[in-house]
C-alpha positions as CSV (number, residue, x, y, z in Angstrom):
1,M,-24.5,-57.5,2.4
2,I,-25.0,-53.9,1.3
3,K,-28.5,-53.0,0.3
4,G,-28.0,-49.4,-0.8
5,I,-27.0,-45.9,0.4
6,E,-29.0,-44.7,3.4
7,V,-27.5,-41.2,4.2
8,I,-25.2,-38.8,2.4
9,C,-23.7,-36.1,4.6
10,L,-22.4,-32.7,3.5
11,W,-20.6,-30.2,5.6
12,A,-21.2,-26.5,5.3
13,E,-20.1,-23.4,7.2
14,N,-23.5,-21.8,6.5
15,V,-26.0,-24.6,6.9
16,P,-29.1,-22.4,6.2
17,K,-27.7,-21.1,3.0
18,S,-26.8,-24.6,1.8
19,A,-30.2,-25.9,2.9
20,H,-31.9,-23.1,0.9
21,F,-29.8,-24.1,-2.2
22,Y,-30.8,-27.8,-2.0
23,K,-34.4,-26.9,-1.4
24,D,-35.1,-23.9,-3.6
25,V,-32.5,-24.2,-6.3
26,L,-32.3,-28.0,-6.8
27,G,-35.9,-28.6,-5.7
28,L,-35.3,-31.3,-3.1
29,D,-38.0,-31.8,-0.4
30,L,-36.9,-30.6,3.0
31,L,-38.2,-33.0,5.6
32,P,-40.4,-31.3,8.2
33,H,-38.6,-32.9,11.2
34,H,-34.9,-32.3,11.2
35,H,-33.1,-34.9,13.3
36,G,-31.1,-32.9,15.8
37,G,-31.9,-29.6,14.0
38,R,-30.0,-30.7,10.9
39,P,-31.7,-30.3,7.5
40,H,-32.6,-33.6,5.9
41,F,-33.8,-34.2,2.3
42,K,-35.3,-37.3,0.8
43,V,-33.4,-38.3,-2.4
44,G,-34.8,-41.5,-3.8
45,E,-34.4,-44.2,-1.1
46,A,-31.6,-42.2,0.7
47,F,-31.3,-39.1,2.7
48,L,-29.1,-36.1,2.2
49,T,-28.3,-34.2,5.4
50,I,-26.2,-31.0,5.9
51,L,-24.0,-30.7,8.9
52,Q,-22.2,-27.7,10.4
53,G,-18.5,-27.8,9.5
54,K,-15.9,-26.7,6.9
55,P,-15.8,-28.9,3.8
56,Q,-12.3,-30.1,2.9
57,P,-11.7,-31.1,-0.7
58,A,-9.3,-34.0,-1.4
59,E,-5.7,-33.0,-1.8
60,D,-3.8,-34.1,-4.9
61,S,-6.9,-35.9,-6.2
62,V,-6.8,-37.8,-9.4
63,P,-8.7,-36.8,-11.4
64,A,-8.5,-33.2,-10.1
65,R,-12.1,-32.5,-11.0
66,F,-14.6,-35.2,-9.9
67,P,-17.9,-34.5,-8.1
68,L,-18.6,-35.5,-4.5
69,F,-21.8,-37.1,-5.8
70,A,-24.2,-36.9,-8.8
71,F,-27.9,-36.5,-8.9
72,R,-29.8,-38.2,-11.8
73,V,-32.3,-35.8,-13.3
74,W,-35.3,-36.3,-15.6
75,D,-34.3,-33.5,-18.1
76,L,-30.7,-32.1,-17.9
77,D,-31.5,-29.2,-20.2
78,E,-34.4,-28.1,-17.9
79,A,-32.2,-28.6,-14.8
80,V,-29.5,-26.4,-16.4
81,E,-32.0,-23.7,-17.1
82,R,-33.1,-23.8,-13.5
83,L,-29.5,-23.5,-12.3
84,K,-28.9,-20.5,-14.6
85,A,-32.1,-18.8,-13.4
86,H,-30.6,-19.0,-9.9
87,D,-27.2,-17.6,-11.1
88,V,-25.4,-20.9,-10.4
89,E,-22.0,-20.8,-12.2
90,L,-21.5,-23.7,-14.5
91,P,-17.7,-23.5,-15.0
92,W,-17.4,-26.3,-17.6
93,G,-20.9,-26.1,-19.1
94,I,-22.7,-29.3,-20.2
95,E,-20.3,-32.1,-20.8
96,G,-20.9,-35.5,-22.3
97,N,-19.8,-38.6,-24.1
98,E,-21.6,-41.2,-26.3
99,D,-23.5,-42.6,-23.3
100,S,-24.3,-39.6,-21.0
101,R,-24.4,-35.9,-20.5
102,W,-23.7,-34.0,-17.2
103,V,-23.1,-30.6,-15.7
104,M,-20.9,-29.9,-12.6
105,F,-21.1,-26.9,-10.3
106,H,-20.2,-26.0,-6.7
107,D,-22.9,-25.7,-4.0
108,P,-22.7,-22.7,-1.6
109,A,-20.3,-24.6,0.7
110,G,-17.9,-25.3,-2.2
111,N,-18.8,-29.0,-2.7
112,L,-18.5,-30.1,-6.3
113,I,-21.9,-31.6,-7.4
114,E,-23.0,-33.1,-10.7
115,L,-26.3,-33.5,-12.4
116,T,-26.6,-36.2,-15.0
């Protein structure tokens, strides 16, 4: 029945600041026509949109530190250097196991995001 993910929505109190982060720091393409004035980015076959509002992290979550979503990148080391160049704090550094490596950070709205 489900074919894939179509839209991922993030909430931010400062939508322009978050849109700048996803466009200029993470390098996503901002679509020229924003549906209803909301920034939309194409991510693979899906869309990421940023809506006005206050993000609310899960309470008493298990595990306590788990990203809202993860982007797959071509080169994690290159992506980490780009984040560092934009002064993005990487509180846990690059993490990994036998199968994968990842880095987690907060976007300007406080959403925990992962690159893998």
